[in-house]
PDB file with SEQRES, HELIX, SHEET and CRYST1 records, atoms N, CA, C and O in Angstrom:
SEQRES   1 A   79  MET GLN LEU THR GLU ARG HIS ILE ILE ASP ARG ALA ASP          
SEQRES   2 A   79  PRO ARG PHE VAL THR ILE ASP GLN ALA VAL PHE THR SER          
SEQRES   3 A   79  LYS ASN LEU TYR ASN ALA ALA LEU TYR LEU ILE ARG GLN          
SEQRES   4 A   79  SER TYR ILE PHE GLU GLY LYS TYR LEU ASN TYR ASN GLU          
SEQRES   5 A   79  VAL GLN ARG ARG MET GLN ALA HIS GLU ALA TYR LYS ALA          
SEQRES   6 A   79  LEU PRO ALA LYS VAL GLY PRO THR SER LEU ASP ALA ALA          
SEQRES   7 A   79  ARG                                                          
HELIX    1 AA1 PHE A   16  GLU A   44  1                                  29    
HELIX    2 AA2 TYR A   50  MET A   57  1                                   8    
HELIX    3 AA3 GLU A   61  ALA A   65  1                                   5    
HELIX    4 AA4 VAL A   70  ALA A   77  1                                   8    
CRYST1    1.000    1.000    1.000  90.00  90.00  90.00 P 1           1          
ATOM      1  N   MET A   1     249.083  23.134  37.634  1.00  0.00           N  
ATOM      2  CA  MET A   1     249.213  24.266  36.723  1.00  0.00           C  
ATOM      3  C   MET A   1     247.862  24.317  35.860  1.00  0.00           C  
ATOM      4  O   MET A   1     247.343  23.305  35.387  1.00  0.00           O  
ATOM      5  N   GLN A   2     247.404  25.494  35.724  1.00  0.00           N  
ATOM      6  CA  GLN A   2     246.206  25.724  34.922  1.00  0.00           C  
ATOM      7  C   GLN A   2     246.513  26.431  33.626  1.00  0.00           C  
ATOM      8  O   GLN A   2     247.063  27.532  33.655  1.00  0.00           O  
ATOM      9  N   LEU A   3     246.187  25.859  32.507  1.00  0.00           N  
ATOM     10  CA  LEU A   3     246.518  26.429  31.199  1.00  0.00           C  
ATOM     11  C   LEU A   3     245.332  27.345  30.814  1.00  0.00           C  
ATOM     12  O   LEU A   3     244.170  27.026  31.067  1.00  0.00           O  
ATOM     13  N   THR A   4     245.651  28.427  30.229  1.00  0.00           N  
ATOM     14  CA  THR A   4     244.618  29.350  29.708  1.00  0.00           C  
ATOM     15  C   THR A   4     244.844  29.652  28.247  1.00  0.00           C  
ATOM     16  O   THR A   4     245.944  29.490  27.719  1.00  0.00           O  
ATOM     17  N   GLU A   5     243.819  30.079  27.628  1.00  0.00           N  
ATOM     18  CA  GLU A   5     243.870  30.473  26.243  1.00  0.00           C  
ATOM     19  C   GLU A   5     243.301  31.846  26.092  1.00  0.00           C  
ATOM     20  O   GLU A   5     242.271  32.150  26.695  1.00  0.00           O  
ATOM     21  N   ARG A   6     243.932  32.698  25.305  1.00  0.00           N  
ATOM     22  CA  ARG A   6     243.497  34.059  25.178  1.00  0.00           C  
ATOM     23  C   ARG A   6     243.085  34.332  23.706  1.00  0.00           C  
ATOM     24  O   ARG A   6     243.811  33.995  22.771  1.00  0.00           O  
ATOM     25  N   HIS A   7     241.943  34.930  23.545  1.00  0.00           N  
ATOM     26  CA  HIS A   7     241.485  35.297  22.245  1.00  0.00           C  
ATOM     27  C   HIS A   7     241.255  36.814  22.194  1.00  0.00           C  
ATOM     28  O   HIS A   7     240.522  37.376  23.008  1.00  0.00           O  
ATOM     29  N   ILE A   8     241.880  37.437  21.250  1.00  0.00           N  
ATOM     30  CA  ILE A   8     241.738  38.906  21.097  1.00  0.00           C  
ATOM     31  C   ILE A   8     240.793  39.203  20.034  1.00  0.00           C  
ATOM     32  O   ILE A   8     241.065  38.882  18.877  1.00  0.00           O  
ATOM     33  N   ILE A   9     239.623  39.836  20.352  1.00  0.00           N  
ATOM     34  CA  ILE A   9     238.596  40.163  19.394  1.00  0.00           C  
ATOM     35  C   ILE A   9     238.491  41.655  19.389  1.00  0.00           C  
ATOM     36  O   ILE A   9     238.131  42.273  20.391  1.00  0.00           O  
ATOM     37  N   ASP A  10     238.810  42.243  18.240  1.00  0.00           N  
ATOM     38  CA  ASP A  10     238.730  43.691  18.140  1.00  0.00           C  
ATOM     39  C   ASP A  10     237.393  44.189  17.755  1.00  0.00           C  
ATOM     40  O   ASP A  10     236.536  43.371  17.419  1.00  0.00           O  
ATOM     41  N   ARG A  11     237.137  45.448  17.772  1.00  0.00           N  
ATOM     42  CA  ARG A  11     235.817  46.002  17.430  1.00  0.00           C  
ATOM     43  C   ARG A  11     235.344  45.778  16.005  1.00  0.00           C  
ATOM     44  O   ARG A  11     234.152  45.886  15.719  1.00  0.00           O  
ATOM     45  N   ALA A  12     236.272  45.465  15.112  1.00  0.00           N  
ATOM     46  CA  ALA A  12     235.897  45.183  13.721  1.00  0.00           C  
ATOM     47  C   ALA A  12     235.370  43.803  13.526  1.00  0.00           C  
ATOM     48  O   ALA A  12     234.718  43.538  12.516  1.00  0.00           O  
ATOM     49  N   ASP A  13     235.624  42.891  14.462  1.00  0.00           N  
ATOM     50  CA  ASP A  13     235.162  41.516  14.356  1.00  0.00           C  
ATOM     51  C   ASP A  13     233.615  41.525  14.460  1.00  0.00           C  
ATOM     52  O   ASP A  13     233.048  42.244  15.283  1.00  0.00           O  
ATOM     53  N   PRO A  14     232.955  40.726  13.623  1.00  0.00           N  
ATOM     54  CA  PRO A  14     231.518  40.680  13.624  1.00  0.00           C  
ATOM     55  C   PRO A  14     230.918  40.130  14.956  1.00  0.00           C  
ATOM     56  O   PRO A  14     229.776  40.439  15.298  1.00  0.00           O  
ATOM     57  N   ARG A  15     231.676  39.345  15.665  1.00  0.00           N  
ATOM     58  CA  ARG A  15     231.198  38.769  16.961  1.00  0.00           C  
ATOM     59  C   ARG A  15     231.291  39.710  18.123  1.00  0.00           C  
ATOM     60  O   ARG A  15     230.750  39.437  19.195  1.00  0.00           O  
ATOM     61  N   PHE A  16     231.975  40.828  17.927  1.00  0.00           N  
ATOM     62  CA  PHE A  16     232.209  41.765  19.000  1.00  0.00           C  
ATOM     63  C   PHE A  16     230.971  42.310  19.649  1.00  0.00           C  
ATOM     64  O   PHE A  16     230.908  42.362  20.877  1.00  0.00           O  
ATOM     65  N   VAL A  17     229.992  42.714  18.896  1.00  0.00           N  
ATOM     66  CA  VAL A  17     228.732  43.305  19.437  1.00  0.00           C  
ATOM     67  C   VAL A  17     228.058  42.272  20.326  1.00  0.00           C  
ATOM     68  O   VAL A  17     227.621  42.600  21.429  1.00  0.00           O  
ATOM     69  N   THR A  18     227.966  41.010  19.858  1.00  0.00           N  
ATOM     70  CA  THR A  18     227.269  39.980  20.648  1.00  0.00           C  
ATOM     71  C   THR A  18     227.985  39.697  21.944  1.00  0.00           C  
ATOM     72  O   THR A  18     227.354  39.594  22.996  1.00  0.00           O  
ATOM     73  N   ILE A  19     229.281  39.573  21.884  1.00  0.00           N  
ATOM     74  CA  ILE A  19     230.054  39.291  23.054  1.00  0.00           C  
ATOM     75  C   ILE A  19     230.012  40.476  24.056  1.00  0.00           C  
ATOM     76  O   ILE A  19     229.915  40.276  25.267  1.00  0.00           O  
ATOM     77  N   ASP A  20     230.087  41.697  23.521  1.00  0.00           N  
ATOM     78  CA  ASP A  20     230.034  42.892  24.320  1.00  0.00           C  
ATOM     79  C   ASP A  20     228.699  42.977  25.095  1.00  0.00           C  
ATOM     80  O   ASP A  20     228.692  43.318  26.278  1.00  0.00           O  
ATOM     81  N   GLN A  21     227.581  42.669  24.429  1.00  0.00           N  
ATOM     82  CA  GLN A  21     226.280  42.693  25.089  1.00  0.00           C  
ATOM     83  C   GLN A  21     226.182  41.650  26.159  1.00  0.00           C  
ATOM     84  O   GLN A  21     225.654  41.920  27.237  1.00  0.00           O  
ATOM     85  N   ALA A  22     226.691  40.427  25.886  1.00  0.00           N  
ATOM     86  CA  ALA A  22     226.634  39.337  26.882  1.00  0.00           C  
ATOM     87  C   ALA A  22     227.453  39.714  28.113  1.00  0.00           C  
ATOM     88  O   ALA A  22     227.004  39.498  29.238  1.00  0.00           O  
ATOM     89  N   VAL A  23     228.650  40.277  27.919  1.00  0.00           N  
ATOM     90  CA  VAL A  23     229.505  40.647  29.028  1.00  0.00           C  
ATOM     91  C   VAL A  23     228.831  41.808  29.852  1.00  0.00           C  
ATOM     92  O   VAL A  23     228.865  41.796  31.082  1.00  0.00           O  
ATOM     93  N   PHE A  24     228.261  42.739  29.185  1.00  0.00           N  
ATOM     94  CA  PHE A  24     227.542  43.805  29.846  1.00  0.00           C  
ATOM     95  C   PHE A  24     226.406  43.298  30.690  1.00  0.00           C  
ATOM     96  O   PHE A  24     226.234  43.726  31.832  1.00  0.00           O  
ATOM     97  N   THR A  25     225.629  42.392  30.143  1.00  0.00           N  
ATOM     98  CA  THR A  25     224.502  41.816  30.868  1.00  0.00           C  
ATOM     99  C   THR A  25     225.005  40.969  32.055  1.00  0.00           C  
ATOM    100  O   THR A  25     224.422  41.033  33.137  1.00  0.00           O  
ATOM    101  N   SER A  26     226.050  40.200  31.873  1.00  0.00           N  
ATOM    102  CA  SER A  26     226.612  39.411  32.946  1.00  0.00           C  
ATOM    103  C   SER A  26     227.122  40.292  34.074  1.00  0.00           C  
ATOM    104  O   SER A  26     226.949  39.968  35.249  1.00  0.00           O  
ATOM    105  N   LYS A  27     227.757  41.417  33.712  1.00  0.00           N  
ATOM    106  CA  LYS A  27     228.237  42.371  34.719  1.00  0.00           C  
ATOM    107  C   LYS A  27     227.094  42.888  35.549  1.00  0.00           C  
ATOM    108  O   LYS A  27     227.179  42.963  36.775  1.00  0.00           O  
ATOM    109  N   ASN A  28     225.969  43.263  34.839  1.00  0.00           N  
ATOM    110  CA  ASN A  28     224.795  43.784  35.502  1.00  0.00           C  
ATOM    111  C   ASN A  28     224.198  42.755  36.500  1.00  0.00           C  
ATOM    112  O   ASN A  28     223.796  43.112  37.608  1.00  0.00           O  
ATOM    113  N   LEU A  29     224.155  41.489  36.081  1.00  0.00           N  
ATOM    114  CA  LEU A  29     223.632  40.452  36.942  1.00  0.00           C  
ATOM    115  C   LEU A  29     224.524  40.289  38.203  1.00  0.00           C  
ATOM    116  O   LEU A  29     224.019  40.152  39.317  1.00  0.00           O  
ATOM    117  N   TYR A  30     225.840  40.307  38.001  1.00  0.00           N  
ATOM    118  CA  TYR A  30     226.772  40.136  39.065  1.00  0.00           C  
ATOM    119  C   TYR A  30     226.589  41.320  40.083  1.00  0.00           C  
ATOM    120  O   TYR A  30     226.502  41.116  41.294  1.00  0.00           O  
ATOM    121  N   ASN A  31     226.538  42.523  39.539  1.00  0.00           N  
ATOM    122  CA  ASN A  31     226.287  43.722  40.440  1.00  0.00           C  
ATOM    123  C   ASN A  31     225.013  43.640  41.198  1.00  0.00           C  
ATOM    124  O   ASN A  31     224.962  43.971  42.382  1.00  0.00           O  
ATOM    125  N   ALA A  32     223.963  43.196  40.522  1.00  0.00           N  
ATOM    126  CA  ALA A  32     222.625  43.116  41.172  1.00  0.00           C  
ATOM    127  C   ALA A  32     222.674  42.044  42.308  1.00  0.00           C  
ATOM    128  O   ALA A  32     222.118  42.245  43.388  1.00  0.00           O  
ATOM    129  N   ALA A  33     223.338  40.935  42.036  1.00  0.00           N  
ATOM    130  CA  ALA A  33     223.412  39.909  43.072  1.00  0.00           C  
ATOM    131  C   ALA A  33     224.253  40.399  44.270  1.00  0.00           C  
ATOM    132  O   ALA A  33     223.906  40.133  45.420  1.00  0.00           O  
ATOM    133  N   LEU A  34     225.340  41.103  44.000  1.00  0.00           N  
ATOM    134  CA  LEU A  34     226.160  41.648  45.041  1.00  0.00           C  
ATOM    135  C   LEU A  34     225.382  42.665  45.854  1.00  0.00           C  
ATOM    136  O   LEU A  34     225.515  42.704  47.077  1.00  0.00           O  
ATOM    137  N   TYR A  35     224.570  43.491  45.201  1.00  0.00           N  
ATOM    138  CA  TYR A  35     223.754  44.455  45.918  1.00  0.00           C  
ATOM    139  C   TYR A  35     222.743  43.761  46.826  1.00  0.00           C  
ATOM    140  O   TYR A  35     222.499  44.151  47.968  1.00  0.00           O  
ATOM    141  N   LEU A  36     222.168  42.698  46.240  1.00  0.00           N  
ATOM    142  CA  LEU A  36     221.174  41.943  47.037  1.00  0.00           C  
ATOM    143  C   LEU A  36     221.797  41.370  48.311  1.00  0.00           C  
ATOM    144  O   LEU A  36     221.210  41.457  49.390  1.00  0.00           O  
ATOM    145  N   ILE A  37     222.985  40.787  48.176  1.00  0.00           N  
ATOM    146  CA  ILE A  37     223.682  40.172  49.269  1.00  0.00           C  
ATOM    147  C   ILE A  37     224.081  41.248  50.327  1.00  0.00           C  
ATOM    148  O   ILE A  37     223.939  41.037  51.532  1.00  0.00           O  
ATOM    149  N   ARG A  38     224.569  42.372  49.843  1.00  0.00           N  
ATOM    150  CA  ARG A  38     224.932  43.490  50.756  1.00  0.00           C  
ATOM    151  C   ARG A  38     223.742  43.984  51.527  1.00  0.00           C  
ATOM    152  O   ARG A  38     223.801  44.109  52.750  1.00  0.00           O  
ATOM    153  N   GLN A  39     222.618  44.281  50.806  1.00  0.00           N  
ATOM    154  CA  GLN A  39     221.423  44.812  51.478  1.00  0.00           C  
ATOM    155  C   GLN A  39     220.837  43.830  52.520  1.00  0.00           C  
ATOM    156  O   GLN A  39     220.359  44.242  53.577  1.00  0.00           O  
ATOM    157  N   SER A  40     220.886  42.589  52.209  1.00  0.00           N  
ATOM    158  CA  SER A  40     220.389  41.539  53.138  1.00  0.00           C  
ATOM    159  C   SER A  40     221.284  41.506  54.350  1.00  0.00           C  
ATOM    160  O   SER A  40     220.790  41.308  55.460  1.00  0.00           O  
ATOM    161  N   TYR A  41     222.555  41.687  54.193  1.00  0.00           N  
ATOM    162  CA  TYR A  41     223.509  41.608  55.328  1.00  0.00           C  
ATOM    163  C   TYR A  41     223.349  42.866  56.175  1.00  0.00           C  
ATOM    164  O   TYR A  41     223.353  42.783  57.403  1.00  0.00           O  
ATOM    165  N   ILE A  42     223.209  44.020  55.547  1.00  0.00           N  
ATOM    166  CA  ILE A  42     223.152  45.300  56.260  1.00  0.00           C  
ATOM    167  C   ILE A  42     221.849  45.377  57.024  1.00  0.00           C  
ATOM    168  O   ILE A  42     221.855  45.674  58.219  1.00  0.00           O  
ATOM    169  N   PHE A  43     220.686  45.108  56.340  1.00  0.00           N  
ATOM    170  CA  PHE A  43     219.379  45.351  57.010  1.00  0.00           C  
ATOM    171  C   PHE A  43     218.797  44.168  57.753  1.00  0.00           C  
ATOM    172  O   PHE A  43     218.049  44.358  58.711  1.00  0.00           O  
ATOM    173  N   GLU A  44     219.119  42.942  57.338  1.00  0.00           N  
ATOM    174  CA  GLU A  44     218.590  41.767  58.036  1.00  0.00           C  
ATOM    175  C   GLU A  44     219.649  41.023  58.855  1.00  0.00           C  
ATOM    176  O   GLU A  44     219.324  40.122  59.627  1.00  0.00           O  
ATOM    177  N   GLY A  45     220.862  41.390  58.688  1.00  0.00           N  
ATOM    178  CA  GLY A  45     221.950  40.748  59.455  1.00  0.00           C  
ATOM    179  C   GLY A  45     222.274  39.324  59.080  1.00  0.00           C  
ATOM    180  O   GLY A  45     222.943  38.601  59.819  1.00  0.00           O  
ATOM    181  N   LYS A  46     221.785  38.931  57.911  1.00  0.00           N  
ATOM    182  CA  LYS A  46     222.127  37.580  57.459  1.00  0.00           C  
ATOM    183  C   LYS A  46     222.711  37.545  56.069  1.00  0.00           C  
ATOM    184  O   LYS A  46     222.359  38.349  55.206  1.00  0.00           O  
ATOM    185  N   TYR A  47     223.639  36.570  55.859  1.00  0.00           N  
ATOM    186  CA  TYR A  47     224.254  36.466  54.555  1.00  0.00           C  
ATOM    187  C   TYR A  47     223.503  35.474  53.731  1.00  0.00           C  
ATOM    188  O   TYR A  47     223.240  34.364  54.196  1.00  0.00           O  
ATOM    189  N   LEU A  48     223.141  35.832  52.511  1.00  0.00           N  
ATOM    190  CA  LEU A  48     222.437  34.975  51.612  1.00  0.00           C  
ATOM    191  C   LEU A  48     223.321  33.938  50.959  1.00  0.00           C  
ATOM    192  O   LEU A  48     224.347  34.290  50.377  1.00  0.00           O  
ATOM    193  N   ASN A  49     222.961  32.684  51.035  1.00  0.00           N  
ATOM    194  CA  ASN A  49     223.745  31.670  50.382  1.00  0.00           C  
ATOM    195  C   ASN A  49     223.425  31.642  48.876  1.00  0.00           C  
ATOM    196  O   ASN A  49     222.501  32.309  48.409  1.00  0.00           O  
ATOM    197  N   TYR A  50     224.224  30.843  48.126  1.00  0.00           N  
ATOM    198  CA  TYR A  50     224.093  30.792  46.705  1.00  0.00           C  
ATOM    199  C   TYR A  50     222.665  30.445  46.281  1.00  0.00           C  
ATOM    200  O   TYR A  50     222.117  31.099  45.394  1.00  0.00           O  
ATOM    201  N   ASN A  51     222.057  29.438  46.889  1.00  0.00           N  
ATOM    202  CA  ASN A  51     220.760  29.039  46.469  1.00  0.00           C  
ATOM    203  C   ASN A  51     219.671  30.059  46.634  1.00  0.00           C  
ATOM    204  O   ASN A  51     218.761  30.170  45.812  1.00  0.00           O  
ATOM    205  N   GLU A  52     219.782  30.825  47.742  1.00  0.00           N  
ATOM    206  CA  GLU A  52     218.819  31.883  47.948  1.00  0.00           C  
ATOM    207  C   GLU A  52     219.034  33.059  46.965  1.00  0.00           C  
ATOM    208  O   GLU A  52     218.067  33.656  46.493  1.00  0.00           O  
ATOM    209  N   VAL A  53     220.269  33.374  46.670  1.00  0.00           N  
ATOM    210  CA  VAL A  53     220.538  34.398  45.711  1.00  0.00           C  
ATOM    211  C   VAL A  53     219.996  34.004  44.304  1.00  0.00           C  
ATOM    212  O   VAL A  53     219.367  34.813  43.623  1.00  0.00           O  
ATOM    213  N   GLN A  54     220.254  32.769  43.905  1.00  0.00           N  
ATOM    214  CA  GLN A  54     219.791  32.301  42.622  1.00  0.00           C  
ATOM    215  C   GLN A  54     218.247  32.296  42.570  1.00  0.00           C  
ATOM    216  O   GLN A  54     217.659  32.705  41.570  1.00  0.00           O  
ATOM    217  N   ARG A  55     217.629  31.851  43.606  1.00  0.00           N  
ATOM    218  CA  ARG A  55     216.146  31.849  43.622  1.00  0.00           C  
ATOM    219  C   ARG A  55     215.601  33.261  43.424  1.00  0.00           C  
ATOM    220  O   ARG A  55     214.681  33.472  42.633  1.00  0.00           O  
ATOM    221  N   ARG A  56     216.189  34.255  44.167  1.00  0.00           N  
ATOM    222  CA  ARG A  56     215.732  35.603  44.069  1.00  0.00           C  
ATOM    223  C   ARG A  56     216.035  36.276  42.748  1.00  0.00           C  
ATOM    224  O   ARG A  56     215.268  37.116  42.278  1.00  0.00           O  
ATOM    225  N   MET A  57     217.165  35.902  42.147  1.00  0.00           N  
ATOM    226  CA  MET A  57     217.588  36.602  40.974  1.00  0.00           C  
ATOM    227  C   MET A  57     217.045  35.969  39.652  1.00  0.00           C  
ATOM    228  O   MET A  57     217.274  36.515  38.572  1.00  0.00           O  
ATOM    229  N   GLN A  58     216.354  34.863  39.740  1.00  0.00           N  
ATOM    230  CA  GLN A  58     215.760  34.231  38.529  1.00  0.00           C  
ATOM    231  C   GLN A  58     214.761  35.134  37.871  1.00  0.00           C  
ATOM    232  O   GLN A  58     214.558  35.005  36.663  1.00  0.00           O  
ATOM    233  N   ALA A  59     214.127  36.031  38.566  1.00  0.00           N  
ATOM    234  CA  ALA A  59     213.167  36.966  37.941  1.00  0.00           C  
ATOM    235  C   ALA A  59     213.830  38.221  37.397  1.00  0.00           C  
ATOM    236  O   ALA A  59     213.162  39.061  36.794  1.00  0.00           O  
ATOM    237  N   HIS A  60     215.126  38.357  37.600  1.00  0.00           N  
ATOM    238  CA  HIS A  60     215.835  39.600  37.163  1.00  0.00           C  
ATOM    239  C   HIS A  60     215.958  39.562  35.639  1.00  0.00           C  
ATOM    240  O   HIS A  60     216.161  38.491  35.067  1.00  0.00           O  
ATOM    241  N   GLU A  61     215.841  40.678  34.995  1.00  0.00           N  
ATOM    242  CA  GLU A  61     215.886  40.729  33.528  1.00  0.00           C  
ATOM    243  C   GLU A  61     217.239  40.297  32.975  1.00  0.00           C  
ATOM    244  O   GLU A  61     217.294  39.694  31.903  1.00  0.00           O  
ATOM    245  N   ALA A  62     218.320  40.585  33.672  1.00  0.00           N  
ATOM    246  CA  ALA A  62     219.659  40.193  33.209  1.00  0.00           C  
ATOM    247  C   ALA A  62     219.806  38.652  33.289  1.00  0.00           C  
ATOM    248  O   ALA A  62     220.444  38.054  32.422  1.00  0.00           O  
ATOM    249  N   TYR A  63     219.239  38.029  34.290  1.00  0.00           N  
ATOM    250  CA  TYR A  63     219.300  36.543  34.390  1.00  0.00           C  
ATOM    251  C   TYR A  63     218.541  35.905  33.255  1.00  0.00           C  
ATOM    252  O   TYR A  63     218.978  34.892  32.708  1.00  0.00           O  
ATOM    253  N   LYS A  64     217.437  36.467  32.898  1.00  0.00           N  
ATOM    254  CA  LYS A  64     216.654  35.867  31.815  1.00  0.00           C  
ATOM    255  C   LYS A  64     217.272  36.108  30.459  1.00  0.00           C  
ATOM    256  O   LYS A  64     217.061  35.309  29.547  1.00  0.00           O  
ATOM    257  N   ALA A  65     218.029  37.180  30.289  1.00  0.00           N  
ATOM    258  CA  ALA A  65     218.651  37.563  29.027  1.00  0.00           C  
ATOM    259  C   ALA A  65     219.865  36.718  28.712  1.00  0.00           C  
ATOM    260  O   ALA A  65     220.275  36.639  27.553  1.00  0.00           O  
ATOM    261  N   LEU A  66     220.446  36.088  29.706  1.00  0.00           N  
ATOM    262  CA  LEU A  66     221.697  35.330  29.488  1.00  0.00           C  
ATOM    263  C   LEU A  66     221.329  33.889  29.192  1.00  0.00           C  
ATOM    264  O   LEU A  66     220.249  33.415  29.545  1.00  0.00           O  
ATOM    265  N   PRO A  67     222.271  33.191  28.522  1.00  0.00           N  
ATOM    266  CA  PRO A  67     222.023  31.700  28.308  1.00  0.00           C  
ATOM    267  C   PRO A  67     221.993  30.980  29.611  1.00  0.00           C  
ATOM    268  O   PRO A  67     222.512  31.474  30.612  1.00  0.00           O  
ATOM    269  N   ALA A  68     221.397  29.825  29.620  1.00  0.00           N  
ATOM    270  CA  ALA A  68     221.155  29.064  30.861  1.00  0.00           C  
ATOM    271  C   ALA A  68     222.449  28.775  31.655  1.00  0.00           C  
ATOM    272  O   ALA A  68     222.429  28.783  32.886  1.00  0.00           O  
ATOM    273  N   LYS A  69     223.528  28.531  30.982  1.00  0.00           N  
ATOM    274  CA  LYS A  69     224.758  28.189  31.707  1.00  0.00           C  
ATOM    275  C   LYS A  69     225.487  29.426  32.239  1.00  0.00           C  
ATOM    276  O   LYS A  69     226.265  29.300  33.184  1.00  0.00           O  
ATOM    277  N   VAL A  70     225.269  30.613  31.672  1.00  0.00           N  
ATOM    278  CA  VAL A  70     225.988  31.768  32.071  1.00  0.00           C  
ATOM    279  C   VAL A  70     225.442  32.434  33.283  1.00  0.00           C  
ATOM    280  O   VAL A  70     226.213  32.927  34.106  1.00  0.00           O  
ATOM    281  N   GLY A  71     224.113  32.476  33.439  1.00  0.00           N  
ATOM    282  CA  GLY A  71     223.523  33.118  34.616  1.00  0.00           C  
ATOM    283  C   GLY A  71     224.004  32.574  35.965  1.00  0.00           C  
ATOM    284  O   GLY A  71     224.464  33.344  36.807  1.00  0.00           O  
ATOM    285  N   PRO A  72     223.908  31.306  36.173  1.00  0.00           N  
ATOM    286  CA  PRO A  72     224.408  30.734  37.435  1.00  0.00           C  
ATOM    287  C   PRO A  72     225.902  30.969  37.659  1.00  0.00           C  
ATOM    288  O   PRO A  72     226.346  31.149  38.793  1.00  0.00           O  
ATOM    289  N   THR A  73     226.669  30.965  36.574  1.00  0.00           N  
ATOM    290  CA  THR A  73     228.105  31.242  36.696  1.00  0.00           C  
ATOM    291  C   THR A  73     228.347  32.675  37.219  1.00  0.00           C  
ATOM    292  O   THR A  73     229.193  32.901  38.084  1.00  0.00           O  
ATOM    293  N   SER A  74     227.603  33.598  36.687  1.00  0.00           N  
ATOM    294  CA  SER A  74     227.784  34.996  37.119  1.00  0.00           C  
ATOM    295  C   SER A  74     227.348  35.135  38.599  1.00  0.00           C  
ATOM    296  O   SER A  74     227.947  35.902  39.352  1.00  0.00           O  
ATOM    297  N   LEU A  75     226.315  34.397  39.001  1.00  0.00           N  
ATOM    298  CA  LEU A  75     225.911  34.476  40.424  1.00  0.00           C  
ATOM    299  C   LEU A  75     226.916  33.812  41.318  1.00  0.00           C  
ATOM    300  O   LEU A  75     227.137  34.252  42.446  1.00  0.00           O  
ATOM    301  N   ASP A  76     227.544  32.736  40.821  1.00  0.00           N  
ATOM    302  CA  ASP A  76     228.521  32.031  41.626  1.00  0.00           C  
ATOM    303  C   ASP A  76     229.727  32.938  41.887  1.00  0.00           C  
ATOM    304  O   ASP A  76     230.326  32.869  42.960  1.00  0.00           O  
ATOM    305  N   ALA A  77     230.069  33.740  40.973  1.00  0.00           N  
ATOM    306  CA  ALA A  77     231.187  34.735  41.174  1.00  0.00           C  
ATOM    307  C   ALA A  77     230.906  35.744  42.204  1.00  0.00           C  
ATOM    308  O   ALA A  77     231.845  36.261  42.809  1.00  0.00           O  
ATOM    309  N   ALA A  78     229.623  36.082  42.465  1.00  0.00           N  
ATOM    310  CA  ALA A  78     229.267  37.054  43.440  1.00  0.00           C  
ATOM    311  C   ALA A  78     229.333  36.615  44.872  1.00  0.00           C  
ATOM    312  O   ALA A  78     229.258  37.442  45.780  1.00  0.00           O  
ATOM    313  N   ARG A  79     229.474  35.296  45.099  1.00  0.00           N  
ATOM    314  CA  ARG A  79     229.495  34.775  46.475  1.00  0.00           C  
ATOM    315  C   ARG A  79     230.722  35.283  47.206  1.00  0.00           C  
ATOM    316  O   ARG A  79     230.922  34.958  48.376  1.00  0.00           O  
TER     317      ARG A  79                                                      
END                                                                             
């Protein structure tokens, strides 16, 4: 069994803007990685593994904007 914890942060909370920006950036990184994987598969016929995706995405602006632990986690979800 996996326990989870839920925090409800409404728009009036002072942390909302920071969290919203981080989530938006993480979503953009995930979508960019997915696009990269799809295009590689469609045009080159090969599936990019996690290491190759991470190497290519390190120059992406969304990857640089996120904290060091968050970027690789977003890319891992795209696999």
